[in-house]
C-alpha positions in Angstrom: 54.9 -13.1 6.8 52.0 -14.8 5.1 48.4 -13.7 5.8 45.5 -16.1 6.2 43.2 -15.9 3.1 39.9 -14.3 3.7 37.1 -16.8 3.1 34.5 -15.8 0.6 31.3 -14.3 2.1 28.6 -16.9 2.8 25.6 -16.2 0.6 22.4 -15.3 2.5 19.9 -18.1 2.7 17.1 -17.7 0.3 13.6 -19.3 0.0 11.2 -19.7 -2.9 8.0 -17.6 -2.4 4.9 -17.6 -4.6 3.0 -14.3 -4.5 -0.3 -13.3 -6.2 0.1 -9.5 -6.7 -2.2 -7.3 -8.7 -3.7 -10.2 -10.5 -0.4 -11.8 -11.5 1.3 -14.9 -10.0 5.0 -14.5 -9.3 7.5 -17.1 -8.2 10.3 -15.4 -6.4 13.5 -16.4 -4.7 13.8 -14.1 -1.7 16.2 -13.7 1.2 14.9 -15.7 4.1 12.9 -13.3 6.3 12.2 -10.8 3.5 9.2 -8.6 4.2 6.3 -8.3 1.7 7.4 -4.6 1.2 10.9 -5.7 0.2 9.5 -8.3 -2.2 7.1 -5.8 -3.8 9.7 -3.0 -4.2 12.9 -4.9 -4.8 11.8 -8.0 -6.7 8.6 -6.9 -8.5 9.4 -3.2 -9.0 6.1 -2.0 -7.4 7.2 1.1 -5.7 4.0 3.0 -4.8 4.0 1.3 -1.3 6.9 2.9 0.5 9.1 2.3 3.5 8.5 4.8 6.2 8.9 3.8 9.8 9.2 0.0 9.5 7.0 -0.4 12.6 3.4 -0.3 11.3 3.0 3.3 12.5 3.1 5.5 9.5 1.0 3.7 6.8 3.3 4.5 3.9 3.7 0.8 3.2 -0.1 -0.1 3.2 -1.3 -2.7 0.8 -4.5 -4.9 0.6 -4.1 -8.5 1.6 -7.2 -10.5 0.9 -9.1 -7.1 0.7 -7.8 -5.9 4.1 -5.4 -3.0 4.5 -2.1 -4.3 6.0 1.3 -2.9 6.7 3.6 -4.6 4.2 6.7 -3.5 6.2 6.0 -6.1 8.9 4.5 -9.0 6.9 6.9 -11.8 5.9 6.6 -12.4 2.2 6.8 -16.2 2.7 3.6 -16.0 4.8 1.6 -14.4 2.0 1.5 -17.4 -0.2 -2.0 -18.1 -1.3 -3.2 -14.6 -0.4 -4.4 -12.0 -2.9 -2.3 -8.8 -2.6 -3.1 -5.5 -4.2 -0.8 -2.5 -4.2 -1.7 1.1 -5.0 -0.6 0.5 -8.6 -3.7 -1.7 -9.0 -6.3 0.8 -7.9 -6.9 2.2 -11.4 -8.2 -1.2 -12.5 -11.7 -0.7 -11.2 -14.3 2.1 -11.1 -13.9 3.0 -7.4 -10.1 3.1 -7.6 -10.2 5.3 -10.7 -12.8 7.6 -9.1 -10.6 7.9 -6.0 -7.4 8.7 -8.0 -9.3 11.2 -10.2 -10.7 12.9 -7.1 -7.2 13.2 -5.5 -5.9 14.8 -8.8 -8.9 17.2 -9.0 -8.4 18.2 -5.4 -4.6 18.5 -5.7 -4.5 16.2 -2.7 -0.8 15.5 -2.6 2.2 17.6 -1.6 5.3 15.4 -1.6 3.2 12.3 -2.3 5.4 9.9 -0.2 2.5 8.7 1.9 -0.1 8.8 -0.8 -0.1 5.1 -1.9 -0.9 4.0 1.7 -3.6 6.6 2.1 -5.2 5.6 -1.2 -5.2 1.9 -0.1 -6.8 2.7 3.2 -9.4 5.1 1.7 -10.2 2.6 -1.1 -10.8 -0.3 1.4 -13.0 1.9 3.6 -15.0 3.3 0.7 -15.8 -0.2 -0.6 -17.9 -0.8 2.5 -19.5 2.6 2.8 -23.2 2.6 3.3 -24.0 6.4 3.7 -22.3 9.7 3.2 -19.5 10.0 5.8 -18.7 13.0 8.0 -15.4 14.8 7.8 -14.7 13.4 11.3 -15.3 9.8 10.1 -12.9 10.3 7.1 -10.3 11.8 9.4 -10.6 8.9 11.8 -10.2 6.4 9.0 -7.0 8.1 7.8 -5.7 8.8 11.3 -3.2 5.9 11.2 -1.3 7.6 8.4 1.3 10.0 9.6 1.0 12.4 6.6 0.1 15.7 7.9 1.4 17.9 5.2 -0.3 21.0 3.9 -2.4 18.8 1.6 -4.2 17.0 4.4 -7.4 19.1 4.2 -7.4 18.4 0.4 -6.9 14.7 1.1 -10.0 14.7 3.3 -12.0 16.7 0.7 -10.9 14.2 -2.0 -12.1 11.2 0.0 -15.4 13.0 0.8 -16.0 13.8 -2.9 -15.2 10.2 -3.9 -17.7 9.0 -1.2 -20.4 11.3 -2.6 -19.8 10.3 -6.2 -19.5 6.6 -5.4 -22.8 6.6 -3.4 -24.6 8.6 -6.1 -23.4 6.4 -9.0 -26.0 4.7 -11.2 -26.1 1.0 -10.4 
């Protein structure tokens, strides 16, 4: 009895995608329908944005796209051509980002750290437009879309408040 040969697997369709991430242009060849999060983590090795829910509900995947916080888990990578993308890894490149990171360290504002990249992105984007010292309730509202509610949450709020004070008081 002779068995029919098994055909080789059909390769998944791929598409060329040009992304501008953290100040660098990258030409990638990605599986058709790849998300921005998949491209960042799997092709570019930028792992601070993480996969959480995959439904835009937890905030672990947050990145800046044209200076706006966006959920990378639901954005198609191919649709991001021509946009400026910043990941949590890029935050140390400017004064506000460094101040925010230093404040999180000083306040020990991380427990497991899984959601931290997304929280830093959201806080950074919000702080950039800050006009006056925020209340604790305003900070909590800003970070409310993030599902992190570990034991470090009060320290996260304190770190953002301290960053806001320092940023508003800085010499200009």
